[in-house]
VEXDREN-2710 file (C-alpha; in Angstrom, 1 decimal):
% VEXDREN-2710
k/r/px/py/pz
1/MET/104.5/122.1/50.8
2/MET/106.5/118.9/51.4
3/SER/106.5/116.3/48.7
4/ASP/105.2/112.8/49.2
5/ASP/108.7/111.5/48.8
6/ALA/110.0/113.7/51.6
7/LYS/107.1/112.5/53.8
8/GLN/107.9/108.9/53.0
9/ASP/111.6/109.5/53.8
10/ARG/110.7/110.9/57.2
11/GLN/108.5/107.9/58.0
12/LEU/111.2/105.4/56.9
13/ARG/113.8/107.2/58.9
14/ALA/111.6/107.3/62.1
15/LYS/110.8/103.6/61.7
16/TRP/114.5/102.8/61.2
17/LEU/115.5/104.8/64.3
18/ARG/112.8/103.1/66.5
19/LEU/114.1/99.7/65.4
20/GLU/117.7/100.6/65.8
21/LEU/117.2/102.1/69.3
22/GLU/115.2/99.1/70.5
23/LYS/117.9/96.8/69.2
24/HIS/120.5/98.7/71.2
25/ASN/118.2/98.8/74.2
26/GLN/117.9/95.0/74.1
27/ALA/121.7/94.6/73.8
28/TYR/122.4/97.0/76.7
29/TYR/119.6/96.2/79.2
30/VAL/118.7/92.6/78.5
31/HIS/122.0/91.0/77.3
32/ASP/124.4/93.4/79.1
33/THR/126.4/93.7/75.9
34/PRO/126.3/97.3/74.6
35/THR/126.8/97.5/70.8
36/ILE/127.5/101.3/70.5
37/PRO/128.9/104.0/72.7
38/ASP/126.4/106.0/74.9
39/ALA/127.1/109.2/72.9
40/GLU/126.2/107.6/69.6
41/TYR/123.0/106.1/71.2
42/ASP/122.1/109.6/72.5
43/LEU/122.5/111.1/69.0
44/LEU/120.1/108.6/67.5
45/PHE/117.6/109.1/70.3
46/ARG/117.8/112.9/70.0
47/GLU/117.2/112.6/66.2
48/LEU/114.1/110.5/66.7
49/GLN/112.8/112.8/69.5
50/GLU/113.3/115.9/67.2
51/LEU/111.5/114.2/64.3
52/GLU/108.5/113.3/66.5
53/ILE/108.3/116.8/67.9
54/ALA/108.4/118.4/64.5
55/TYR/106.1/115.9/62.9
56/PRO/103.7/114.5/65.6
57/GLU/102.1/112.1/63.1
58/LEU/105.4/110.1/63.3
59/LEU/104.9/109.3/67.0
60/ALA/104.2/105.6/67.4
61/PRO/103.1/103.6/70.4
62/ASP/106.3/101.6/70.4
63/SER/108.6/104.6/70.2
64/PRO/111.6/104.4/72.7
65/THR/111.0/108.1/73.4
66/HIS/108.0/107.0/75.6
67/ARG/110.5/105.5/78.0
68/VAL/111.5/108.8/79.5
69/GLY/108.1/109.3/81.2
70/GLY/105.4/111.8/80.5
71/MET/103.4/114.3/82.5
72/PRO/102.2/113.1/86.0
73/ILE/98.8/111.5/86.2
74/PRO/96.2/112.3/88.9
75/GLU/95.5/108.7/89.9
76/PHE/95.8/105.1/88.9
77/LYS/92.8/103.6/87.1
78/GLN/91.4/100.2/87.9
79/VAL/92.0/97.3/85.4
80/GLN/90.0/94.1/85.3
81/HIS/92.3/91.2/84.5
82/GLY/91.3/89.0/81.5
83/LEU/92.1/86.0/83.6
84/PRO/92.7/86.2/87.4
85/MET/96.2/86.6/88.6
86/LEU/96.4/83.8/91.2
87/SER/98.8/83.4/94.0
88/LEU/100.8/80.2/94.8
89/ASN/100.6/77.9/97.7
90/ASN/103.8/77.8/99.7
91/GLY/106.0/75.0/100.9
92/PHE/108.7/75.5/103.6
93/GLU/110.0/72.0/104.3
94/GLU/111.2/69.1/102.0
95/ASN/108.2/67.2/103.2
96/ASP/105.9/69.9/101.8
97/VAL/107.5/69.3/98.3
98/ILE/107.3/65.5/98.7
99/ALA/103.6/65.9/99.6
100/PHE/103.1/68.2/96.6
101/ASP/104.6/65.7/94.2
102/ARG/102.4/63.0/95.7
103/ARG/99.3/65.1/95.2
104/ILE/100.3/65.7/91.6
105/GLN/100.7/62.0/90.9
106/ASP/97.4/61.2/92.6
107/GLY/95.7/63.9/90.7
108/LEU/96.9/62.8/87.3
109/ARG/95.8/59.2/88.1
110/SER/92.4/60.3/89.4
111/ASN/89.3/59.5/87.4
112/GLU/87.5/62.5/88.9
113/LEU/89.9/65.0/87.5
114/SER/89.4/63.8/84.0
115/THR/85.8/62.6/84.1
116/PRO/83.9/63.8/87.2
117/SER/81.5/61.2/88.5
118/VAL/79.8/61.9/91.7
119/SER/77.7/58.8/91.4
120/GLY/80.7/56.5/91.6
121/LYS/80.8/55.4/88.0
122/SER/84.3/55.0/86.5
123/GLY/85.7/57.4/83.9
124/ASP/88.7/57.1/81.6
125/LEU/92.0/57.2/83.4
126/PHE/94.3/59.9/82.3
127/GLU/97.1/58.4/80.3
128/SER/100.7/59.5/81.1
129/THR/104.2/58.2/81.1
130/ASP/105.8/57.1/84.4
131/LEU/103.9/59.2/87.0
132/SER/106.6/58.5/89.6
133/GLU/108.7/61.0/87.6
134/VAL/106.4/63.9/86.7
135/GLU/108.0/66.5/84.5
136/TYR/108.3/69.9/86.2
137/ALA/109.5/73.3/85.2
138/ALA/111.6/74.9/88.0
139/GLU/112.3/78.6/88.2
140/LEU/113.1/81.4/90.7
141/LYS/110.7/83.1/93.0
142/PHE/111.6/86.8/92.6
143/ASP/111.2/89.2/95.5
144/GLY/109.4/91.9/93.4
145/LEU/105.9/92.9/92.2
146/ALA/103.7/90.8/90.0
147/ILE/102.6/92.5/86.8
148/ASN/100.5/91.8/83.7
149/LEU/101.6/93.2/80.4
150/ARG/99.1/93.3/77.5
151/TYR/100.1/93.2/73.9
152/GLU/97.6/93.8/71.1
153/ASP/98.8/92.7/67.6
154/GLY/102.4/92.8/69.0
155/ILE/102.2/96.3/70.5
156/PHE/102.4/96.9/74.2
157/VAL/99.2/98.7/75.2
158/GLN/98.7/98.2/79.0
159/ALA/100.3/97.1/82.2
160/ALA/98.4/96.4/85.5
161/THR/99.5/95.3/89.0
162/ARG/98.1/92.1/90.5
163/GLY/95.9/94.0/92.9
164/ASP/93.4/91.6/94.5
165/GLY/93.9/89.0/91.7
166/ALA/90.8/90.1/89.8
167/THR/91.4/93.8/89.5
168/GLY/94.7/95.7/89.5
169/GLU/96.0/99.3/88.9
170/ASP/96.9/100.7/85.5
171/VAL/100.6/101.4/85.6
172/THR/101.1/101.5/81.8
173/ASN/103.0/104.9/81.8
174/ASN/105.4/103.7/84.4
175/ILE/106.1/100.3/82.7
176/ARG/106.9/102.1/79.5
177/THR/110.0/103.4/81.2
178/VAL/111.3/99.9/82.0
179/HIS/113.8/99.4/79.2
180/VAL/114.0/95.6/79.2
181/ILE/110.3/95.4/78.3
182/PRO/109.8/95.5/74.5
183/LEU/107.2/98.0/73.3
184/ARG/106.8/95.8/70.2
185/LEU/107.1/92.0/70.2
186/HIS/110.0/90.7/68.0
187/THR/107.9/88.8/65.5
188/ASP/106.3/89.4/62.1
189/HIS/103.3/87.3/63.2
190/PRO/102.3/88.5/66.6
191/PRO/99.2/87.0/68.4
192/LYS/96.1/89.2/68.3
193/LEU/96.1/89.4/72.1
194/LEU/98.7/88.3/74.7
195/ASP/98.8/88.9/78.4
196/VAL/102.3/88.3/79.7
197/ARG/102.6/87.7/83.5
198/GLY/105.9/88.4/85.2
199/GLU/107.8/90.3/88.0
200/VAL/109.1/93.8/88.2
201/LEU/112.2/94.0/90.4
202/MET/115.4/96.0/91.0
203/TYR/118.9/94.6/90.8
204/LYS/121.1/94.8/93.9
205/SER/123.6/97.0/92.1
206/ASP/120.9/99.5/91.0
207/PHE/119.6/99.5/94.5
208/ALA/123.0/100.4/95.9
209/LYS/123.3/103.3/93.4
210/LEU/119.8/104.5/94.3
211/ASN/120.6/104.6/98.0
212/ALA/123.9/106.3/97.4
213/LYS/122.0/109.0/95.5
214/GLN/119.5/109.3/98.3
215/ARG/122.3/109.8/100.9
216/ALA/124.0/112.4/98.7
217/ALA/120.7/114.3/98.5
218/GLY/120.1/114.0/102.3
219/GLN/117.0/111.9/101.6
220/LYS/115.7/108.8/103.3
221/GLU/117.2/105.5/102.1
222/PHE/115.1/102.6/100.9
223/ALA/115.0/99.5/103.1
224/ASN/115.4/96.9/100.3
225/PRO/115.2/96.5/96.5
226/ARG/111.6/95.4/96.6
227/ASN/110.4/98.5/98.5
228/ALA/112.4/100.7/96.0
229/ALA/110.9/98.9/93.0
230/ALA/107.3/99.1/94.5
231/GLY/107.7/102.8/95.2
232/GLY/109.0/103.4/91.7
233/LEU/106.2/101.5/90.1
234/ARG/103.5/103.3/92.0
235/GLN/104.7/106.8/91.2
236/LEU/102.1/109.1/89.6
237/ASP/105.0/110.8/87.8
238/ALA/106.5/108.3/85.4
239/ARG/109.6/110.4/85.1
240/ILE/110.5/109.3/88.7
241/THR/109.9/105.7/87.7
242/ALA/112.3/106.2/84.8
243/GLN/115.1/107.0/87.2
244/ARG/114.7/103.7/89.2
245/SER/116.4/101.3/86.8
246/LEU/113.6/98.7/87.1
247/ARG/113.9/95.2/85.5
248/PHE/111.4/92.6/84.5
249/PHE/111.2/88.8/84.0
250/ALA/108.4/87.0/82.3
251/TYR/107.2/83.8/83.8
252/GLY/103.5/83.2/82.9
253/VAL/100.6/83.8/80.6
254/GLY/97.1/85.1/80.9
255/VAL/94.8/85.6/77.9
256/LEU/96.2/84.4/74.5
257/GLU/94.3/84.9/71.3
258/GLY/95.4/84.5/67.7
259/ALA/98.2/81.9/68.5
260/ASP/98.4/78.4/69.8
261/MET/99.2/78.0/73.4
262/PRO/102.6/76.4/73.8
263/ALA/102.5/72.7/74.8
264/SER/104.5/73.2/78.0
265/HIS/105.6/75.9/80.4
266/SER/109.2/75.6/79.2
267/ASP/108.0/76.0/75.6
268/LEU/106.1/79.2/76.7
269/LEU/109.3/80.7/78.1
270/ASP/111.3/79.7/75.0
271/TRP/108.7/81.4/72.9
272/TYR/108.9/84.5/75.1
273/VAL/112.7/84.7/74.4
274/GLN/111.9/84.6/70.6
275/LEU/109.4/87.5/71.1
276/GLY/112.1/89.6/72.8
277/LEU/110.6/89.3/76.3
278/PRO/113.2/89.0/79.1
279/VAL/113.2/85.5/80.8
280/CYS/115.4/84.4/83.6
281/HIS/118.1/82.0/82.6
282/GLU/118.0/80.2/86.0
283/ARG/115.4/77.8/85.0
284/ALA/115.2/74.1/84.3
285/VAL/113.0/71.1/83.3
286/ILE/113.2/68.4/86.0
287/LYS/111.8/65.0/86.5
288/GLY/110.6/63.8/89.9
289/VAL/110.8/65.1/93.4
290/ALA/114.5/64.4/93.9
291/GLY/115.2/66.6/91.0
292/LEU/113.2/69.4/92.5
293/LEU/115.0/69.2/95.8
294/ASP/118.4/69.2/94.0
295/TYR/117.4/72.3/92.1
296/PHE/116.3/74.0/95.4
297/HIS/119.6/73.3/97.1
298/ALA/121.7/74.3/94.0
299/ILE/119.9/77.7/93.8
300/GLY/120.2/78.1/97.6
301/LYS/124.0/77.9/97.3
302/LYS/124.2/80.6/94.6
303/ARG/121.4/82.8/96.0
304/SER/123.8/85.4/97.5
305/GLN/125.7/85.7/94.2
306/LEU/122.5/86.4/92.1
307/PRO/122.2/90.0/91.0
308/TYR/118.6/90.2/92.4
309/ASP/116.8/89.1/95.5
310/ILE/114.8/85.9/95.6
311/ASP/112.9/84.3/98.4
312/GLY/112.5/80.7/97.0
313/VAL/111.9/78.7/93.9
314/VAL/108.7/77.8/92.0
315/TYR/107.8/74.3/90.7
316/LYS/105.2/73.9/88.0
317/VAL/103.9/70.8/86.2
318/ASN/105.5/71.4/82.8
319/ARG/102.9/70.0/80.4
320/ARG/100.0/72.3/79.7
321/SER/97.6/69.4/79.3
322/GLU/98.5/68.1/82.7
323/GLN/98.1/71.6/84.2
324/GLN/94.6/71.7/82.8
325/LYS/93.8/68.3/84.1
326/LEU/94.9/69.3/87.6
327/GLY/93.1/72.6/87.6
328/PHE/92.8/75.0/90.5
329/VAL/91.8/75.1/94.1
330/SER/90.6/78.2/95.8
331/ARG/92.8/81.1/94.6
332/ALA/95.8/79.0/93.6
333/PRO/96.7/76.4/90.9
334/ARG/97.0/72.8/92.0
335/PHE/99.9/72.3/89.6
336/ALA/102.3/74.7/91.1
337/ILE/104.0/75.5/94.5
338/ALA/106.5/78.0/95.8
339/HIS/109.3/76.4/97.8
340/LYS/110.4/79.2/100.2
341/PHE/113.8/79.5/101.6
342/PRO/114.1/79.3/105.4
343/ALA/113.2/82.5/107.3
344/GLU/116.1/84.8/107.7
345/GLU/117.2/85.3/111.3
346/ALA/119.6/87.5/113.3
347/LEU/120.7/88.1/116.9
348/THR/120.0/91.4/118.7
349/THR/119.2/92.6/122.2
350/VAL/115.9/93.6/123.8
351/GLN/116.2/97.2/125.0
352/ASP/112.7/97.4/126.4
353/ILE/109.3/95.7/126.4
354/GLU/106.4/98.1/125.9
355/VAL/102.7/97.6/125.6
356/GLN/100.7/98.8/122.6
357/VAL/97.0/99.3/122.8
358/GLY/94.9/98.2/119.8
359/ARG/91.5/99.5/118.5
360/THR/89.7/96.8/120.5
361/GLY/91.7/97.5/123.6
362/ALA/94.0/94.5/123.1
363/MET/97.3/94.9/125.0
364/THR/100.2/93.7/122.9
365/PRO/103.7/93.5/124.4
366/VAL/106.3/94.7/121.9
367/ALA/110.0/94.2/122.1
368/ARG/112.1/97.3/121.4
369/LEU/115.3/96.0/119.8
370/ALA/118.7/97.2/119.1
371/PRO/118.5/97.8/115.3
372/VAL/119.5/94.8/113.3
373/ALA/119.2/93.8/109.6
374/VAL/117.0/90.9/109.0
375/GLY/115.8/89.8/105.5
376/GLY/117.0/93.1/103.9
377/VAL/115.1/95.3/106.5
378/ILE/116.3/97.1/109.6
379/VAL/114.2/95.7/112.4
380/THR/113.8/97.7/115.6
381/ASN/110.5/96.3/116.9
382/ALA/109.0/92.8/117.1
383/THR/105.6/91.7/118.5
384/LEU/105.5/89.4/121.5
385/HIS/101.8/88.7/120.9
386/ASN/100.5/88.4/124.5
387/GLU/101.5/88.0/128.1
388/ASP/101.4/84.2/128.0
389/GLU/103.7/84.1/125.0
390/VAL/106.3/86.3/126.7
391/LYS/106.3/84.0/129.7
392/ARG/106.4/80.9/127.5
393/LYS/109.5/82.2/125.7
394/ASP/110.8/83.8/128.9
395/ILE/111.8/87.0/127.1
396/ARG/113.3/89.7/129.3
397/ILE/114.7/93.2/129.0
398/GLY/118.4/92.9/128.3
399/ASP/118.2/89.4/126.7
400/THR/120.0/88.5/123.5
401/VAL/117.3/87.1/121.2
402/ILE/116.9/85.5/117.8
403/VAL/114.7/87.6/115.5
404/ARG/113.1/86.1/112.4
405/ARG/111.6/87.8/109.4
406/ALA/110.3/85.8/106.4
407/GLY/109.3/87.8/103.4
408/ASP/106.8/90.5/104.4
409/VAL/105.9/88.8/107.6
410/ILE/106.0/91.0/110.7
411/PRO/109.3/90.3/112.6
412/GLU/109.0/88.0/115.6
413/VAL/111.2/87.1/118.5
414/VAL/111.8/83.4/118.2
415/ALA/113.7/82.7/121.4
416/CYS/116.3/84.1/123.8
417/VAL/119.9/83.0/124.1
418/ILE/119.8/82.1/127.8
419/GLU/123.6/81.9/128.1
420/ARG/123.9/85.6/127.4
421/ARG/121.2/86.8/129.8
422/PRO/122.3/89.6/132.2
423/SER/122.0/88.6/135.9
424/ASP/119.6/91.4/136.6
425/ALA/117.3/91.0/133.6
426/PRO/113.7/91.6/134.9
427/GLN/110.7/89.5/134.0
428/PHE/107.9/91.1/132.1
429/VAL/104.8/91.9/134.0
430/MET/101.6/93.1/132.3
431/PRO/100.6/96.5/133.7
432/LEU/97.4/96.8/135.8
433/VAL/96.3/100.0/134.1
434/CYS/96.3/101.1/130.4
435/PRO/99.5/103.2/129.7
436/ILE/97.4/105.6/127.5
437/CYS/94.2/106.3/129.5
438/HIS/95.0/104.6/132.9
439/SER/91.8/102.6/132.8
440/PRO/91.9/99.1/134.5
441/ILE/93.3/96.3/132.3
442/VAL/91.0/93.2/132.3
443/ARG/91.6/89.7/131.1
444/PRO/88.7/87.2/130.9
445/GLU/89.6/83.7/132.0
446/GLU/88.9/82.1/128.7
447/GLU/91.1/84.6/126.7
448/ALA/94.9/85.0/126.2
449/VAL/94.6/88.7/125.5
450/ALA/94.4/91.4/128.2
451/ARG/92.4/94.5/127.3
452/CYS/92.0/98.1/128.3
453/SER/88.5/98.7/129.7
454/GLY/88.4/102.4/128.7
455/GLY/86.8/102.1/125.3
456/TRP/86.8/104.7/122.6
457/ILE/85.7/107.6/124.8
458/GLN/88.4/107.3/127.5
459/CYS/91.3/105.6/125.5
460/ALA/92.9/107.7/122.8
461/ALA/94.7/104.6/121.4
462/GLN/91.5/102.7/120.9
463/ARG/89.9/105.8/119.3
464/LYS/92.8/106.2/116.9
465/GLY/92.8/102.6/115.9
466/GLY/89.0/102.6/115.5
467/LEU/89.0/105.7/113.4
468/MET/91.8/104.3/111.2
469/HIS/89.8/101.1/110.7
470/PHE/86.6/103.0/110.0
471/ALA/88.3/105.1/107.3
472/SER/90.4/102.3/105.8
473/ARG/90.1/101.3/102.1
474/ARG/88.1/98.1/102.7
475/ALA/85.7/99.9/105.2
476/MET/84.4/103.4/104.5
477/ASP/87.3/104.1/102.1
478/VAL/87.9/107.8/103.1
479/GLU/90.8/108.7/100.8
480/GLY/93.5/110.8/102.5
481/LEU/92.3/110.2/106.1
482/GLY/95.4/108.3/107.2
483/GLU/97.3/107.6/110.4
484/GLN/99.1/111.0/110.7
485/LEU/95.9/113.0/110.3
486/ILE/93.9/110.9/112.7
487/GLU/96.7/111.2/115.3
488/GLN/96.3/114.9/115.1
489/LEU/92.5/114.9/115.2
490/VAL/92.6/112.8/118.4
491/ASP/95.6/114.3/120.2
492/LYS/94.9/118.0/119.6
493/HIS/91.2/117.9/120.5
494/VAL/90.6/120.6/117.9
495/PRO/88.1/119.6/116.8
496/PRO/87.2/117.1/119.5
497/ILE/86.8/113.8/117.5
498/THR/85.6/111.1/119.9
499/THR/83.5/108.8/117.6
500/ALA/83.3/108.0/113.9
501/ALA/80.2/110.0/113.6
502/ASP/82.2/113.2/114.5
503/LEU/84.0/112.8/111.1
504/TYR/80.7/113.8/109.4
505/ASN/79.8/116.5/111.9
506/ALA/80.3/119.9/110.1
507/GLU/80.5/121.7/113.5
508/LYS/83.4/119.6/114.6
509/LEU/85.2/118.8/111.3
510/ASN/85.2/121.6/108.8
511/LEU/87.6/123.5/106.5
512/ALA/88.8/125.9/109.2
513/SER/89.5/123.1/111.8
514/LEU/91.3/121.0/109.2
515/VAL/93.5/123.8/107.9
516/ALA/94.6/124.5/111.5
517/LEU/96.3/121.1/111.6
518/ASP/100.0/120.6/110.8
519/ARG/100.8/120.2/107.1
520/MET/97.2/120.8/106.0
521/ALA/96.7/123.4/103.4
522/ASP/93.4/124.6/102.0
523/LYS/93.4/122.3/99.0
524/SER/94.3/119.2/101.1
525/ALA/91.6/120.1/103.6
526/ARG/89.0/120.4/100.9
527/ASN/90.1/117.0/99.5
528/ILE/89.5/115.4/102.9
529/LEU/86.0/116.9/103.2
530/GLU/85.2/115.8/99.6
531/ALA/86.4/112.2/100.4
532/LEU/84.2/112.1/103.5
533/GLU/81.2/113.3/101.5
534/LYS/81.9/110.6/98.9
535/SER/82.3/107.9/101.5
536/LYS/78.7/108.4/102.7
537/SER/77.5/106.3/99.8
538/THR/78.6/102.8/100.7
539/THR/77.4/99.2/101.1
540/LEU/75.9/97.5/104.0
541/ALA/78.8/95.1/104.2
542/ARG/81.4/97.9/104.2
543/PHE/79.4/99.7/106.9
544/ILE/79.2/96.7/109.2
545/TYR/82.9/96.0/108.7
546/ALA/83.7/99.7/109.4
547/LEU/82.0/99.6/112.8
548/GLY/84.9/97.5/114.1
549/ILE/82.9/94.8/115.9
550/ARG/85.2/92.4/117.6
551/HIS/85.7/89.2/115.6
552/VAL/83.8/90.6/112.6
553/GLY/86.1/90.7/109.6
554/GLU/85.4/91.6/106.0
555/ALA/84.0/88.1/105.1
556/THR/81.7/88.0/108.2
557/ALA/80.4/91.5/107.4
558/LYS/79.6/90.4/103.9
559/ALA/77.8/87.3/105.2
560/LEU/75.7/89.4/107.6
561/ALA/74.8/91.8/104.9
562/GLN/73.9/89.0/102.5
563/HIS/71.8/87.1/105.1
564/PHE/69.8/90.0/106.6
565/ALA/69.9/92.4/103.7
566/ASN/69.3/95.4/106.0
567/LEU/70.9/96.9/109.1
568/ASP/67.9/96.7/111.3
569/GLY/67.8/92.9/110.8
570/VAL/71.4/92.7/112.1
571/LEU/70.7/95.1/115.0
572/GLN/67.7/93.0/116.2
573/ALA/69.2/89.5/115.6
574/SER/69.4/87.2/118.5
575/GLU/72.5/84.9/119.0
576/GLN/70.4/82.0/117.7
577/GLN/69.5/83.9/114.6
578/LEU/73.1/85.0/114.1
579/LEU/74.2/81.3/114.3
580/GLU/72.2/80.7/111.1
581/VAL/74.6/82.9/109.2
582/ALA/77.3/81.1/107.3
583/ASP/80.5/80.6/109.3
584/ILE/79.3/82.5/112.4
585/GLY/79.8/80.6/115.6
586/PRO/78.9/81.2/119.2
587/VAL/81.9/83.5/120.0
588/VAL/81.2/85.8/117.0
589/ALA/77.4/85.8/117.6
590/ALA/77.9/86.8/121.2
591/SER/80.3/89.6/120.2
592/ILE/77.8/91.0/117.7
593/VAL/74.9/90.9/120.2
594/ALA/77.1/92.6/122.9
595/PHE/78.2/95.3/120.4
596/PHE/74.6/96.3/119.5
597/ALA/73.5/96.1/123.1
598/ASP/75.8/99.0/123.9
599/ALA/73.8/102.2/123.9
600/LEU/76.8/104.2/122.8
601/ASN/77.3/102.1/119.7
602/LEU/73.6/102.5/118.7
603/ASP/73.9/106.2/119.2
604/VAL/76.9/106.4/116.9
605/ILE/75.1/104.4/114.2
606/GLN/72.1/106.7/114.5
607/GLN/74.3/109.8/114.1
608/LEU/76.1/108.3/111.1
609/ARG/72.7/107.6/109.4
610/ALA/71.5/111.1/110.3
611/ALA/74.7/112.5/108.7
612/GLY/73.8/110.9/105.4
613/VAL/75.8/107.6/105.5
614/ALA/73.6/105.3/103.4
615/TRP/73.5/102.1/101.4
616/LEU/71.0/100.1/99.4
617/GLU/68.9/97.9/101.6
618/GLY/66.5/95.1/100.8
619/GLU/64.3/92.5/102.4
620/PRO/66.0/89.2/103.4
621/ALA/65.2/86.4/101.1
622/PRO/62.1/84.5/102.4
623/ARG/63.0/81.2/103.9
624/LEU/61.2/78.4/102.1
625/SER/61.5/76.0/105.0
626/ASN/64.1/74.8/107.6
627/VAL/64.6/71.5/105.8
628/LEU/68.4/71.8/106.0
629/GLN/68.5/73.3/109.5
630/GLY/71.6/71.9/111.2
631/LYS/72.9/70.4/108.0
632/THR/76.4/71.2/106.8
633/ILE/77.1/71.2/103.1
634/VAL/80.4/71.5/101.1
635/LEU/80.4/72.8/97.6
636/THR/83.3/71.7/95.4
637/GLY/84.0/72.0/91.7
638/ALA/82.1/74.0/89.0
639/LEU/78.4/73.4/88.7
640/PRO/76.9/73.6/85.2
641/ASN/74.2/76.2/85.8
642/LEU/74.8/77.6/89.3
643/SER/77.6/79.8/90.6
644/ARG/79.1/79.0/94.0
645/ASP/77.4/82.0/95.6
646/GLN/74.0/81.1/94.1
647/ALA/74.2/77.5/95.4
648/ALA/75.3/78.8/98.9
649/ALA/72.4/81.2/99.0
650/MET/70.0/78.4/98.2
651/ILE/71.4/76.3/101.0
652/GLU/71.3/79.1/103.5
653/ALA/67.7/80.0/102.5
654/VAL/66.5/76.7/103.8
655/GLY/68.6/76.7/107.0
656/GLY/71.7/74.9/105.8
657/LYS/75.3/76.0/106.5
658/VAL/78.0/76.0/103.8
659/THR/81.6/75.2/104.9
660/GLY/84.9/74.9/103.0
661/SER/86.2/71.5/104.2
662/VAL/84.9/68.0/104.4
663/SER/84.7/66.2/107.7
664/LYS/82.7/63.5/109.4
665/LYS/80.2/66.2/110.4
666/THR/79.5/67.1/106.7
667/SER/75.9/66.2/105.7
668/TYR/76.3/66.4/101.9
669/VAL/79.0/67.3/99.3
670/VAL/77.7/69.0/96.1
671/ALA/80.2/68.2/93.4
672/GLY/80.7/69.7/90.0
673/GLU/83.6/69.5/87.4
674/ASP/87.2/69.5/88.7
675/ALA/85.9/68.6/92.2
676/GLY/89.3/67.3/93.3
677/SER/90.5/66.4/96.8
678/LYS/87.2/67.3/98.6
679/LEU/85.3/64.8/96.5
680/ILE/88.0/62.1/97.2
681/LYS/87.8/62.8/100.9
682/ALA/84.0/62.7/100.9
683/GLN/84.2/59.2/99.2
684/GLU/86.6/58.0/101.8
685/LEU/84.3/59.2/104.6
686/ASN/81.1/57.9/102.8
687/ILE/79.6/61.3/102.8
688/PRO/76.5/61.5/100.5
689/LEU/77.5/63.0/97.1
690/LEU/75.2/65.1/94.9
691/ASN/75.5/66.5/91.5
692/GLU/73.7/69.7/90.5
693/ALA/70.5/68.0/89.4
694/GLU/70.4/65.8/92.6
695/PHE/71.0/68.9/94.7
696/LEU/68.1/70.8/93.1
697/GLN/65.9/67.7/93.4
698/LEU/66.8/67.5/97.1
699/LEU/65.7/71.1/97.7
700/ALA/62.5/70.6/95.7
701/GLU/61.5/67.4/97.5
702/LYS/62.3/68.8/101.0
703/SER/60.5/72.0/100.3
704/ALA/57.4/70.4/98.9
END
């Protein structure tokens, strides 16, 4: 039996090896100044690995051996962010930056932002130095993936993607393989809890090496570093992630407990450097809008020489106290803006103009282009939107055109170079019949979009689009039922899938029929059937959205579900009743009524319900009165005792309509803390202002 001294020696040796390896990792990956030869590093690493294998009790959560990746995981788990990961508002022109700076100055001077006063009483002005020269922190906007790193008592414990801002995916195992991220913070006094916000990205040189490796292996190359980084981060097998040479830069903070929040953004980044977290050196503290624009132009000149891709710069009010004073609007902070570089453009030729048919029958002209690199992506197609847009830009087959792509935006044809037009270049003419099902194409006078009149039954393109929408994540969420499988289900007619209800029909879609499809083994087929069975339990909002009613998006589907509480209420609603639902206008109301007037649609709904598709239903909230009928109310700021949704529900219950912007048509503005620009605009337009107590009193008086 080993002595206590031998055990202690092993523990000390393992601890020394972890610290030594992490020190060399920092020197090599973060500072690009290796301190020992690779062979010597490998010997130290192997020694630690052998110790941990022989004595598992020595394995620590911050061990560098975790970086090689472990066994594959079955799926990513969901993670609720301690504080939401918000997006930034964008600016594209210098005037956008000038307007941003003006809003910051106005906001810092505003009484309302420091002491809300909806009754018009004055509050204490926020005291600051010369507000014509606000102090900003300026940094790069990386073209990567936002990530949240959680450290508990200085030890890295979890990583999550941004997701929808409130909930992301747990990618902890993959992030452990990113060598620049410390597994233990470099301090003897770590905070109890620290959420580090930053960006995972891939250097251009590492991207070139990866694609060279892909070519050598005869595999598909990646389009750009961002796609390669995203693909690496979302691998279920962390060993693949470990091969991608991913990097990370910290630029923000979420939850912080057990330490004082730094007084400024620049102080935060300086603190991160002390903790061993990688922070980009291309940052500065700047005063005034002129300094911001100078920084933008300076970065623009060196952009091509940077070792990584960026798509703009970010400006943040530097002082934390001023950030708190300015607060947030919607899903973005008031105190920050992303100044994007101009969209990247290239010249190419139009080889053909084809028409694509969407799930609602919309006919969209698409330019087939000679392949061209734009914004790091090879572009071969670009939407031309509709017939009128093609005529307005006068795009013809054979034209040399300017193609633009900004960030992840779908490429578009900006204009043609008329001087290079061939003499025989034909004008585009919208076909008279659908290229898929040969049904007549119709275009109502009031619409810009022509549509196939075939519908789901006749038009395979509409059927495919409708089925993909029905099965999509935000609709019925049928995992595994993607585009390729739906293509086969529709094209092969075995089984004959003509409506969404057929997906749940065991006589049409079963194990045998699925296994008969290309690349579909027994296990994959069973997974699809299990996913379909699981999807039967849904919500009313998801079901309404999945139906694919024209003009009814996710938000409108939620509003309908919330207003009527059961499907029969929606089915039987008149246009006038639908207009009482928040943000539903005449066009949407008419579309909903027309959809449910179609006997085929009602039959499909009946079949879906008979197949077991179900959700919780309730009774619509009783309307106390119609006292706010025809009234438009804007909610702004945080109310002391009511959430935004609760207040909106109370307004809608008495016939009122809640909108997001203040105009002359606004009846009341209900204002809470941090009310901001909507409150200011309401005061300018002399719109009646209500605090929470006055709002509740109004409802009580009117309902009495």
